[in-house]
C-alpha positions as CSV (number, residue, x, y, z in Angstrom):
1,M,79.6,149.1,142.8
2,R,76.0,150.4,143.6
3,T,74.8,151.1,147.4
4,L,71.4,149.4,148.5
5,R,69.6,153.0,149.5
6,R,67.3,153.1,152.5
7,S,64.6,150.4,153.2
8,L,61.5,152.2,155.1
9,T,59.6,149.0,155.4
10,L,61.9,146.8,157.0
11,L,61.8,145.8,160.8
12,L,64.9,145.2,162.1
13,V,65.5,142.2,164.8
14,A,68.9,141.5,165.2
15,T,69.6,138.6,167.4
16,V,71.9,138.9,170.6
17,A,73.8,136.2,169.3
18,A,74.7,137.6,166.0
19,L,74.5,141.5,167.3
20,G,76.0,141.0,171.4
21,G,79.8,142.7,172.0
22,L,79.4,144.5,169.4
23,T,78.5,147.8,171.0
24,G,82.1,148.7,172.2
25,C,83.0,149.2,169.0
26,M,79.3,150.8,167.2
27,A,81.0,154.5,166.8
28,E,84.0,153.0,165.2
29,E,82.4,150.8,162.3
30,E,79.6,153.3,161.8
31,A,82.1,156.3,160.6
32,S,83.8,153.5,158.4
33,P,82.5,153.3,155.1
34,P,81.0,149.6,154.9
35,S,82.7,147.0,152.5
36,A,81.3,145.8,149.0
37,L,80.1,142.7,149.4
38,Q,81.2,140.4,146.1
39,A,80.0,138.0,143.5
40,R,82.0,136.3,141.2
41,T,80.8,134.5,138.0
42,A,82.3,131.6,135.7
43,L,81.1,129.3,132.8
44,P,80.7,125.8,133.1
45,I,83.8,123.6,131.9
46,A,81.6,121.1,129.7
47,F,80.0,123.1,126.2
48,L,76.9,121.7,127.7
49,T,75.3,120.7,131.1
50,V,71.8,119.9,131.3
51,V,69.8,121.0,134.5
52,A,66.4,118.7,133.9
53,D,65.4,118.2,138.0
54,V,61.5,118.2,138.1
55,D,61.8,120.2,140.9
56,P,62.1,123.9,140.5
57,V,64.1,124.5,143.8
58,L,66.9,121.9,142.5
59,N,67.1,123.7,139.4
60,A,67.6,127.2,141.0
61,V,70.4,126.0,142.5
62,A,72.2,123.6,140.2
63,V,71.8,127.1,137.5
64,S,73.4,129.1,140.8
65,G,76.2,126.6,141.2
66,G,77.1,126.3,137.1
67,L,77.3,130.3,136.5
68,Y,78.1,131.7,140.4
69,E,81.3,131.1,142.0
70,T,80.8,133.3,144.9
71,S,78.1,136.1,145.4
72,E,77.5,137.3,149.6
73,F,74.3,138.4,148.4
74,V,71.4,136.2,147.2
75,V,67.6,136.7,146.4
76,T,65.0,134.4,147.8
77,A,61.5,133.2,146.7
78,P,59.0,131.0,148.0
79,V,58.5,128.2,145.6
80,G,55.1,128.1,143.8
81,N,54.3,132.1,144.4
82,D,54.8,133.1,140.6
83,R,54.4,137.0,141.5
84,A,57.0,136.8,144.3
85,Q,59.7,135.1,142.1
86,L,59.2,137.3,139.1
87,L,59.5,140.8,141.9
88,A,62.7,138.5,143.5
89,A,63.9,137.6,139.9
90,S,63.3,141.5,138.6
91,A,65.6,142.3,141.4
92,A,68.6,139.3,141.0
93,V,68.9,140.8,137.5
94,D,69.0,144.3,138.9
95,L,72.2,143.4,141.3
96,G,73.6,140.6,139.6
97,V,73.5,138.0,142.1
98,P,71.3,134.9,142.2
99,L,67.9,133.6,142.7
100,L,67.5,130.4,144.6
101,L,63.7,129.3,145.7
102,T,62.6,128.1,149.0
103,P,60.8,125.2,149.8
104,E,58.0,124.9,152.1
105,F,59.5,124.2,155.5
106,G,60.6,120.6,156.7
107,A,61.2,119.7,152.9
108,P,64.1,117.9,152.1
109,T,65.1,120.6,149.6
110,T,65.9,123.1,152.4
111,S,69.3,121.8,153.4
112,V,70.4,121.8,149.5
113,V,69.2,125.8,149.5
114,S,71.4,126.0,152.2
115,A,74.3,124.6,151.2
116,E,73.8,126.4,148.6
117,L,74.3,129.6,150.7
118,T,76.7,128.3,152.2
119,R,79.1,127.4,148.8
120,L,78.0,131.0,147.8
121,H,79.2,132.7,151.0
122,A,76.6,134.4,151.4
123,S,75.6,137.0,154.2
124,Y,73.0,139.2,153.2
125,V,69.8,137.2,151.9
126,V,66.6,138.7,150.6
127,S,63.3,137.2,151.0
128,V,60.7,138.1,148.9
129,G,57.4,137.1,149.8
130,G,59.4,135.3,152.3
131,G,56.5,136.0,155.2
132,G,56.4,139.0,157.1
133,R,57.9,142.1,157.3
134,S,61.3,141.4,159.3
135,V,65.1,141.7,159.6
136,S,66.9,139.4,161.3
137,A,70.8,138.5,162.1
138,T,71.6,135.2,162.2
139,T,75.5,134.0,163.1
140,T,76.1,130.8,160.2
141,P,79.9,129.7,160.1
142,S,81.4,130.6,156.3
143,M,84.4,129.8,154.5
144,T,84.2,133.5,153.7
145,R,87.3,135.4,154.1
146,R,86.6,135.5,157.8
147,A,86.2,132.5,159.6
148,E,82.6,133.2,160.5
149,V,80.6,135.9,159.6
150,P,77.5,136.9,160.4
151,R,74.3,136.0,157.7
152,T,71.3,139.0,157.5
153,R,68.1,137.5,156.1
154,L,65.9,140.3,154.8
155,S,61.7,139.3,154.5
156,V,60.0,141.9,152.1
157,P,56.7,141.4,151.0
158,A,56.0,140.7,147.4
159,T,55.3,143.5,146.2
160,A,56.6,145.9,143.8
161,D,56.8,148.9,146.4
162,A,58.4,147.2,148.8
163,V,60.8,145.6,146.3
164,N,61.7,149.0,144.7
165,A,62.5,150.2,148.8
166,I,65.3,148.2,149.0
167,L,67.2,148.5,145.0
168,P,69.6,151.3,144.2
169,N,67.9,152.8,142.1
170,P,63.8,152.4,141.8
171,L,62.9,150.6,138.5
172,R,60.2,151.0,135.9
173,I,57.2,148.8,136.8
174,V,56.1,146.2,134.4
175,R,53.3,144.8,134.2
176,V,53.1,141.4,132.7
177,A,49.3,139.2,132.2
178,S,50.8,135.4,132.7
179,A,53.4,133.6,134.4
180,P,54.6,132.6,130.8
181,L,54.6,136.0,129.3
182,A,56.8,137.0,132.3
183,L,58.9,134.1,131.9
184,T,59.6,135.6,128.2
185,A,60.0,138.6,129.4
186,L,62.3,138.1,131.6
187,A,64.2,136.1,129.4
188,Q,64.7,139.4,127.5
189,V,65.4,141.5,130.5
190,D,68.8,143.7,129.7
191,P,70.6,143.3,133.1
192,L,72.3,146.7,132.6
193,A,68.7,148.7,131.9
194,P,66.4,146.6,133.8
195,V,62.6,146.7,134.7
196,L,60.6,145.2,138.1
197,L,58.5,142.8,136.2
198,E,54.8,142.3,138.1
199,L,51.8,139.9,138.0
200,P,48.6,141.6,138.6
201,P,47.6,141.2,141.9
202,T,44.8,137.8,142.5
203,S,42.6,137.8,144.9
204,D,44.5,135.7,147.3
205,T,47.4,138.6,147.6
206,A,47.8,139.5,150.8
207,P,47.9,143.5,151.7
208,T,50.9,145.4,153.3
209,P,50.7,145.7,156.6
210,N,51.5,149.4,157.6
211,P,54.4,150.1,159.1
212,S,54.8,150.3,163.1
213,A,56.5,152.4,165.4
214,A,59.4,149.6,166.0
215,E,60.6,150.0,162.3
216,S,63.8,151.5,161.5
217,E,65.5,152.6,158.7
218,I,68.5,150.5,157.6
219,I,71.0,151.1,155.4
220,L,72.6,147.8,153.3
221,P,76.2,147.2,151.9
222,P,77.2,148.3,148.4
223,I,77.3,145.1,145.9
224,S,80.1,144.6,143.1
225,R,78.6,143.1,140.8
226,A,80.2,140.1,139.0
227,T,81.7,140.7,135.4
228,A,79.0,140.0,132.9
229,L,80.1,136.6,131.7
230,T,80.6,136.0,127.6
231,G,80.0,132.9,125.4
232,G,77.5,131.4,127.5
233,L,73.8,131.2,126.7
234,M,71.0,128.7,128.1
235,L,68.5,127.1,126.7
236,A,65.1,127.0,129.0
237,T,61.9,125.3,128.4
238,D,59.2,127.8,128.3
239,D,57.6,126.4,131.6
240,P,57.4,128.9,134.3
241,A,58.6,126.5,137.0
242,Q,62.3,127.8,135.4
243,L,62.1,131.5,136.2
244,A,64.7,131.5,138.6
245,G,67.2,130.1,136.8
246,V,66.5,132.4,133.7
247,A,66.8,135.0,136.1
248,T,70.4,134.0,137.4
249,A,71.3,133.6,133.8
250,R,70.3,136.9,133.1
251,A,72.1,138.1,136.2
252,A,75.0,136.9,135.1
253,S,75.0,138.4,132.0
254,V,73.9,135.3,130.1
255,M,71.4,135.2,126.8
256,V,68.5,132.7,127.3
257,T,66.7,130.9,124.6
258,L,63.6,129.9,125.4
259,V,61.9,126.0,123.7
260,P,58.9,124.3,123.6
261,S,58.7,121.8,126.5
262,S,56.6,119.9,123.9
263,R,59.2,119.9,121.5
264,P,62.9,121.2,123.6
265,N,65.1,120.2,120.6
266,P,66.9,123.5,119.7
267,Q,66.9,122.3,116.2
268,A,63.1,122.7,115.4
269,S,63.1,125.7,115.7
270,A,65.0,128.5,112.7
271,E,64.6,130.9,115.4
272,T,66.5,129.0,118.4
273,V,69.1,127.9,115.6
274,T,69.6,132.2,114.4
275,A,70.1,132.6,118.4
276,L,72.8,130.0,119.0
277,G,74.1,130.8,115.8
278,A,74.8,134.4,116.9
279,A,75.7,133.9,120.3
280,A,77.8,131.2,118.9
281,P,78.5,130.0,122.9
282,T,81.2,128.4,124.5
283,A,79.0,126.7,127.7
284,V,75.2,125.9,127.1
285,L,73.2,125.7,130.4
286,A,69.9,123.4,129.1
287,V,67.4,124.3,132.0
288,G,64.0,122.7,132.3
289,E,63.0,118.6,132.8
290,P,61.8,117.6,129.2
291,F,66.1,117.9,128.3
292,A,66.4,114.9,130.3
293,A,65.0,112.7,127.8
294,E,65.6,114.2,124.6
295,P,68.4,112.1,123.0
296,S,71.3,113.4,121.1
297,L,71.0,116.8,123.1
298,D,75.2,117.4,123.0
299,Y,74.8,117.0,119.2
300,K,71.2,119.0,118.7
301,V,72.9,122.0,120.8
302,R,76.2,122.0,118.4
303,A,74.2,121.6,115.7
304,A,71.8,124.5,115.9
305,A,75.3,126.8,117.4
306,S,76.2,126.2,113.7
307,G,73.4,128.2,113.0
308,T,73.3,126.9,109.7
309,Q,69.1,126.3,108.3
310,V,68.4,123.9,105.7
311,P,66.3,125.5,103.1
312,G,62.8,126.1,104.5
313,G,64.4,127.0,108.0
314,G,65.4,124.9,111.4
315,Q,67.7,121.9,110.9
316,L,64.6,119.4,111.2
317,L,63.4,118.0,107.7
318,F,60.1,116.6,108.8
319,P,57.3,116.9,109.5
320,D,58.0,121.0,109.1
321,R,58.5,120.8,105.4
322,R,57.4,118.6,102.5
323,F,59.7,118.0,99.1
324,V,59.5,118.3,94.9
325,A,62.3,117.1,93.2
326,L,63.6,116.4,89.8
327,Y,65.3,112.8,89.5
328,G,68.0,112.6,87.3
329,T,72.1,113.0,86.2
330,P,73.9,116.3,84.6
331,S,74.0,116.2,80.9
332,T,72.4,112.4,80.6
333,P,68.5,113.2,79.5
334,V,68.1,109.7,79.1
335,L,68.0,109.4,82.9
336,G,65.9,111.2,84.4
337,V,64.1,114.6,83.8
338,L,67.0,116.4,85.9
339,G,68.9,116.1,83.3
340,E,67.3,117.5,80.1
341,Q,68.6,121.4,80.8
342,G,71.2,122.9,82.0
343,V,72.1,123.4,86.3
344,A,70.2,126.7,86.2
345,E,67.5,125.5,84.0
346,A,67.0,122.4,86.5
347,I,66.9,125.6,89.6
348,A,64.3,127.2,87.9
349,R,61.8,124.1,86.5
350,A,62.5,122.2,90.5
351,K,61.2,126.0,91.9
352,Q,58.1,125.8,89.9
353,M,57.0,122.4,90.3
354,A,57.1,122.9,94.3
355,A,55.3,126.1,93.7
356,A,52.9,124.2,91.4
357,Y,53.0,121.8,94.9
358,Q,52.2,124.7,97.6
359,P,48.5,125.5,97.3
360,F,47.5,121.7,98.1
361,S,50.3,121.7,101.2
362,D,49.8,122.6,105.0
363,R,53.6,122.5,105.2
364,P,56.4,124.7,103.2
365,V,57.0,123.2,99.6
366,I,61.0,122.7,99.2
367,P,62.3,122.2,95.9
368,M,64.8,119.2,95.7
369,H,67.8,117.8,93.0
370,E,68.2,114.0,93.7
371,I,71.4,113.4,91.5
372,I,72.1,109.9,90.4
373,A,76.0,110.0,91.2
374,T,76.8,106.6,90.9
375,V,75.0,105.4,87.5
376,A,74.3,101.4,86.8
377,A,76.0,100.2,83.9
378,A,75.9,97.4,81.5
379,D,79.8,96.8,81.4
380,A,81.9,96.1,84.4
381,G,84.4,98.3,84.0
382,G,87.4,98.9,85.3
383,D,87.0,98.3,89.3
384,G,84.4,95.1,87.9
385,N,81.2,96.5,89.9
386,Y,79.0,97.2,87.3
387,S,78.5,101.0,88.4
388,N,80.2,104.2,87.2
389,E,80.9,106.9,89.8
390,I,80.9,110.2,88.6
391,P,83.7,111.8,90.6
392,A,82.4,114.2,93.2
393,E,84.7,116.7,92.2
394,K,82.2,117.1,88.9
395,L,79.1,117.3,90.4
396,R,79.9,119.9,92.8
397,P,79.0,122.8,90.7
398,W,75.8,121.4,90.3
399,V,75.5,120.5,93.9
400,E,76.5,124.2,95.1
401,A,74.7,125.8,92.7
402,A,71.6,124.3,93.7
403,G,72.1,124.8,97.6
404,A,73.1,128.8,96.8
405,A,69.5,128.7,95.4
406,G,67.7,127.2,98.4
407,I,67.6,123.5,97.1
408,Y,68.2,120.8,98.9
409,V,70.2,118.3,97.5
410,V,70.5,114.4,97.9
411,L,73.1,111.7,96.3
412,D,71.8,108.6,95.0
413,L,73.8,105.4,94.6
414,Q,73.3,102.6,92.3
415,P,76.1,100.5,93.5
416,G,75.6,97.1,91.6
417,R,78.9,94.5,92.6
418,T,79.6,96.6,95.3
419,D,78.5,97.8,98.5
420,F,76.5,100.8,99.4
421,L,79.0,102.5,102.1
422,S,82.0,102.4,99.6
423,Q,79.8,104.5,97.4
424,A,78.6,106.5,99.9
425,Q,82.3,107.4,101.9
426,R,83.3,108.6,98.0
427,Y,81.2,111.6,98.6
428,S,81.9,112.2,102.1
429,S,82.8,116.0,101.2
430,L,79.6,116.6,99.7
431,L,77.8,114.5,102.3
432,E,79.4,117.2,104.6
433,L,77.7,120.5,103.7
434,P,74.3,120.7,105.6
435,Y,71.9,120.4,102.4
436,V,73.1,117.6,100.6
437,G,71.6,114.2,101.8
438,L,71.8,110.6,100.6
439,A,69.6,108.3,98.3
440,L,70.3,104.1,98.3
441,D,68.8,102.5,95.3
442,P,68.7,98.6,96.1
443,E,66.6,98.3,92.5
444,W,70.4,98.8,91.2
445,R,72.5,96.3,93.9
446,L,73.8,93.3,92.6
447,G,74.5,89.9,93.7
448,P,78.0,88.4,93.1
449,D,77.1,87.0,89.7
450,Q,74.1,89.0,88.5
451,R,73.5,91.7,86.2
452,H,71.4,94.6,85.4
453,L,68.0,94.5,84.2
454,A,68.4,90.7,84.1
455,Q,66.4,91.1,87.6
456,I,65.0,93.1,90.2
457,G,68.4,94.0,93.3
458,R,68.1,93.5,96.6
459,V,70.2,94.4,100.2
460,D,69.9,93.3,103.1
461,I,69.0,95.5,106.2
462,D,72.4,94.9,107.6
463,E,73.8,96.7,104.9
464,I,71.8,99.8,104.9
465,N,71.6,99.9,108.4
466,A,75.9,100.6,108.3
467,V,75.2,103.5,105.7
468,V,72.9,104.6,108.7
469,G,75.4,104.5,111.2
470,W,78.2,106.1,109.5
471,L,75.9,109.3,108.0
472,A,74.9,109.7,111.5
473,E,78.2,110.0,112.9
474,L,79.5,111.3,109.6
475,T,77.0,114.2,110.9
476,N,77.0,114.5,114.0
477,E,80.8,115.2,113.8
478,H,80.8,118.0,111.7
479,A,77.6,119.1,113.6
480,L,75.3,119.6,110.7
481,P,71.5,119.7,110.3
482,Q,69.5,117.2,110.1
483,K,70.7,114.7,106.5
484,L,67.7,112.8,104.7
485,L,68.7,109.3,103.7
486,V,66.0,107.9,100.6
487,L,65.6,104.1,100.8
488,H,64.4,103.6,97.3
489,Q,62.0,100.4,97.2
490,F,58.9,99.3,94.6
491,R,59.3,95.4,96.1
492,P,59.2,94.1,100.0
493,S,61.7,92.1,98.5
494,M,64.5,95.0,97.7
495,L,64.6,95.8,101.7
496,Q,65.7,92.2,103.3
497,N,64.7,92.6,106.7
498,R,63.3,96.2,106.4
499,G,61.3,95.9,110.0
500,A,65.6,95.9,111.5
501,L,66.4,99.4,110.2
502,D,67.7,101.7,112.4
503,M,65.8,104.2,113.3
504,T,67.8,105.5,116.7
505,H,69.5,108.2,114.9
506,P,68.2,111.6,115.4
507,E,71.0,112.9,112.9
508,L,69.3,111.4,110.4
509,A,65.6,111.9,108.6
510,L,64.7,108.1,107.0
511,L,62.7,108.0,103.9
512,L,60.7,105.3,102.2
513,H,60.5,106.2,98.5
514,V,58.1,103.7,96.4
515,D,59.2,103.5,92.9
516,G,56.2,101.8,91.3
517,L,55.4,103.2,87.7
518,G,52.3,102.3,85.3
519,G,48.7,102.5,86.2
520,Q,47.4,104.4,88.8
521,P,45.7,101.1,90.8
522,D,48.8,99.4,90.4
523,K,50.9,102.3,91.9
524,Q,48.0,102.7,94.6
525,A,48.6,98.8,95.7
526,T,52.1,98.9,95.4
527,W,52.1,101.9,97.9
528,S,49.4,100.1,100.0
529,T,51.5,97.2,100.1
530,L,54.7,98.8,101.2
531,H,52.8,100.6,104.1
532,R,52.1,97.6,105.6
533,D,54.7,96.6,108.9
534,A,56.9,100.0,107.5
535,P,59.4,101.1,110.5
536,L,57.7,103.9,112.9
537,G,58.9,106.9,111.8
538,V,59.6,107.0,108.3
539,A,59.1,109.6,106.3
540,W,57.2,108.2,102.7
541,G,57.8,109.4,99.2
542,W,56.4,109.2,96.0
543,K,57.2,109.2,92.2
544,N,55.7,110.6,89.1
545,F,57.0,109.2,85.6
546,I,55.7,111.9,83.1
547,D,56.3,109.0,80.3
548,E,55.8,106.1,81.8
549,D,52.7,106.5,84.3
550,R,49.2,106.4,82.8
551,P,47.8,109.1,83.8
552,M,50.8,110.6,85.4
553,L,49.0,112.8,88.5
554,T,49.0,116.3,88.6
555,P,49.9,118.1,91.8
556,E,46.5,118.8,93.3
557,Q,46.1,114.8,92.0
558,T,48.8,113.5,94.4
559,M,48.5,115.7,97.2
560,T,44.7,114.4,97.3
561,G,44.5,110.9,95.5
562,V,48.0,109.8,97.5
563,A,47.5,108.6,101.2
564,P,48.9,108.8,103.7
565,T,50.4,111.9,101.8
566,P,53.8,111.9,100.5
567,D,56.6,113.9,102.3
568,L,58.6,113.9,99.0
569,V,57.5,113.6,95.3
570,T,59.9,112.9,92.8
571,Y,59.7,113.0,88.9
572,Q,61.3,110.6,86.6
């Protein structure tokens, strides 16, 4: 509990309606210690609360309503006045009370602010930069401990000295250069060791008037700071318009993490994922207009709150990184370079190949293993599907060793006469790992009477979309980072109705992998053909065949001679 010290800069103008009839008991009341003004906080029940109104006045009210049950003391500042808002924000954090913004006179939001003051049971309101130097007391109906109490409104100039004068103890003044930097500084303020943040004065900053003889000293009641909230976190866009909401969060001891307004997805930043993971929040407020248009925000926040990062940092795959992969099956050299060595050697080889691409890449290059989990077979086998499914637990040591070494893993399916979804579900235990994606290879998808190598396989997009929906749901359910889904293709006919590919799931990054081999002119022609009329937003993969390409491109040639530059380069 802290007592507000005397202010020597406030003019007392007490209205008769508020104070009439009290003179007979003034001596007795002055002799009694003033009762403390109360504040009580609580987190929202829902895990995610989105506060995304375009009007910062409404956002400030919504944050107050989301974190405070009551606050008999409230700080306000005028909307649009960055200097006043920052000083008021510092005061609110120091006192542990909400900060509301006051709209221009006659604005529709005026009644909303008034209603929030009533809900909070506010009996004292301090307006920083609200116009003039005054103290007035008015009677406002309020559902507090008494049926009707006075609401005292204090107006304080927007200067550091004036604000410090009303605080229990003067704060150290810290000047910040701009409103965006002020928001960042405020988000980091410790409510138990606050500072008074101040923007530099501008040419239109009004001078502080000299005190007049009519001024008198005033002692404000003590404030009982609410218990600090635990388990809460605010995601706020880096727009200075969200300063009031950030101040209210810090006043309630709620941690604040800022995200770019241009990219509000919390999965995009390694730093944001780390902050959310460390906080392990039970309730998150997403504050800022861009959050309203962010699809599947609940999933994205839950995934980021896991703290898990994909190789290279963050939880989004593209455009933040590029992959270089070894393709094949463990212990089976004939199926690709991955199986030409043991797991430790395969890890080292993938890292070496990825490093060879880094000098030519504008993004981090991440090594990958693409493991053929179901292998096309010449014989029908016991299940009659012409596909040999390697048990998931047999693959697990390879998968986990790669993941531990910072290598992304993709499980490749060659389904024969069965469907892709049935095979994918066999590997759900591995796909629940955050660094494991999936690849579908239509070349090896047979019709009921077909056999491998007698024709090139094909699949309708409906079957692909069934896998897309299932994998997205699995990723969402387990709050996993975004997963890679690779679709292999070297002929247009392999993916029937490709234009209907479901691109609506932010849980997945879909990539078309062009598997052409042979002479470079033919490979480039295939690359160009498959780019025509491709679904908007897909990433692209290129394959270098060590024995079949004539010649095989070097890393530099792959990066400079293939346009657009691939997001994934695979070696087979």
